[in-house]
Structure formats: structure tokens, C-alpha cells
C-alpha positions in Angstrom: -3.1 -20.5 -2.5 -2.5 -17.9 -4.9 1.1 -17.1 -6.1 1.8 -13.6 -7.4 5.1 -12.3 -8.5 5.9 -8.9 -10.1 9.5 -7.6 -10.6 10.8 -8.2 -7.2 7.6 -8.3 -5.4 6.3 -12.0 -4.5 2.5 -12.6 -2.8 1.2 -15.1 -1.3 -2.7 -15.5 -1.2 -4.6 -17.5 0.9 -8.2 -17.8 2.3 -7.7 -19.2 6.0 -11.1 -20.9 7.3 -9.6 -22.8 9.7 -6.5 -24.4 11.6 -5.8 -26.7 8.6 -5.6 -23.6 6.1 -2.7 -21.9 8.4 -0.7 -24.9 8.4 -0.9 -25.0 4.9 0.1 -21.8 4.2 2.7 -21.8 6.9 3.8 -25.1 4.5 3.7 -22.9 1.3 5.9 -20.2 3.0 8.5 -23.3 3.6 8.3 -24.3 0.3 8.8 -20.6 -1.2 11.9 -20.4 1.1 12.9 -24.0 -0.2 12.4 -23.1 -3.9 14.3 -19.2 -3.7 17.8 -20.3 -3.9 17.4 -22.5 -6.8 16.0 -19.7 -8.6 18.8 -17.1 -7.0 16.2 -15.3 -5.3 16.5 -13.7 -2.0 14.0 -12.4 0.3 14.2 -9.6 2.7 12.1 -10.9 5.6 12.2 -7.6 7.3 10.1 -6.5 4.6 7.7 -9.4 4.5 4.6 -9.0 6.4 0.9 -10.5 6.9 -2.3 -8.8 6.1 -5.6 -10.3 6.9 -8.5 -8.8 4.6 -11.6 -9.0 5.5 -13.8 -8.0 8.4 -14.8 -11.8 9.4 -12.8 -12.4 12.8 -12.7 -16.2 13.0 -10.4 -15.7 15.9 -7.5 -17.4 13.5 -5.9 -14.0 13.4 -5.4 -14.5 16.9 -3.5 -17.6 17.2 -2.1 -17.8 13.6 1.4 -16.8 13.5 3.4 -17.1 10.4 7.5 -17.4 9.8 9.9 -17.4 7.1 13.1 -19.3 7.9 13.2 -18.8 11.6 11.9 -15.4 11.5 8.2 -14.6 12.8 6.2 -12.4 10.1 4.4 -9.6 11.7 0.8 -8.3 10.8 0.0 -5.1 9.2 -3.3 -2.8 8.8 -1.8 -1.0 5.3 0.8 -1.8 2.7 1.8 0.0 -0.4 2.1 -2.1 -3.2 2.8 -0.8 -6.8 1.9 2.9 -5.4 -1.3 1.7 -3.9 -2.3 1.6 -0.5 -3.9 -1.3 0.4 -5.6 -2.0 3.5 -7.5 -4.6 5.7 -10.6 -3.2 5.1 -10.2 -2.9 1.1 -11.3 1.0 1.5 -9.2 4.0 -0.3 -9.5 6.1 2.6 -5.5 5.6 3.5 -4.9 6.6 -0.6 -7.1 9.3 -0.5 -5.5 10.7 2.9 -2.3 10.7 1.5 -3.1 12.5 -1.7 -4.6 15.2 0.2 -1.6 15.3 2.1 0.6 15.5 -0.9 -1.7 18.4 -2.9 -1.4 20.6 0.6 2.4 20.1 0.7 2.3 21.4 -3.0 -0.1 24.2 -2.1 2.2 25.2 0.2 5.2 25.4 -1.7 3.4 27.6 -4.0 2.4 29.5 -1.6 5.9 30.2 -0.6 7.1 30.6 -3.7 5.3 33.4 -4.8 6.1 37.0 -3.3 2.7 38.9 -4.0 -0.1 36.6 -3.2 -3.1 38.7 -3.2 -5.9 37.0 -4.7 -5.9 39.5 -8.2 -2.7 38.3 -9.0 -2.9 34.8 -7.7 -6.1 34.0 -9.8 -4.7 36.2 -12.9 -1.5 34.3 -12.9 -1.6 31.8 -15.8 1.7 30.3 -13.9 0.0 29.7 -10.8 -3.1 28.2 -12.9 -0.7 25.8 -14.5 1.1 24.9 -11.1 -2.0 23.9 -9.6 -3.2 21.5 -12.4 0.1 19.9 -12.6 1.2 19.6 -8.8 -2.1 19.8 -7.0 -5.1 18.4 -9.2 -3.1 15.3 -10.0 -3.2 13.9 -6.6 -6.8 15.0 -6.0 -7.9 13.4 -9.6 -6.3 10.1 -8.2 -8.0 10.6 -4.9 -11.2 11.0 -6.6 -11.0 8.2 -9.0 -10.0 5.6 -6.5 -12.9 6.4 -4.3 -15.2 5.9 -7.7 -13.9 2.6 -8.4 
């Protein structure tokens, strides 16, 4: 088991190969719940999720249920972590889709802002270039960087 803590985020990672591993992870969750009051940490259990990473399906996902306190934890396919969208297949598709949506929203904002929208005016305006670089390119650059990694 791996335990990660950053600010108010806590992650537990474990490799699950058999039913014993499922039980061990549940015991670790229970230990974490017992440990939390000692260190004055409160977990928002509604925000706690289970994500199975990888493409091998051993059938354990269907039978393994985890809980904290008396509340069952739900499975998720994607989750945002420190601004990065993680997915079960570890692909950057969701991150790139979101970057494109944000870039398109910024393009719409720029389009609605200018009264005169002829190509000559838009191409010659240094302001439109600055807006494009600052508001649109940053999202697309981030996406292309994510795709390369």
C-alpha cells in the first residue's frame, strides 16, 4: 500500500490481485479512519472515491466494495487531482477535451467582445493577438504538452 498526503488531499494506492488484497485495502481504510481523530483530520466521505487503474479486469472490481465509516465508497472513471484529470486508462483524452472546451469558451468571449469582426480588423489588432495568446493558447499548449508526456 502507498499512502500520499498533500495539503488536504489523501490518497491510498494498492495493487489488487486477489481477494486478500481487497481485504487488506479495506483494513487500511479502517486504520486510516481510526487514525484520523488522533491527528484532527476529518475526511469528507462523500468526496472519497475508488478508482481502478489499468486495463486488466480480474473480476475483483465487481465483487470488491470499500467503505469508510459505515458509508460505501463509489467507483469513478475519472477524477481531478491538483488540476490534472486522471482516468482509469491513464490517457490524457479527458484533459485535452477540457482544454479544448476552455479554449473555445475564450474564443467565444473574444468574438462577443469585438463589434467589428472582419478578418482584416481581427488579424491586424494587436489586442486580439494578445487575447488569443493569453486566453486561448495557454489551454491548447497545456493540452499538447500533456499529449507529449
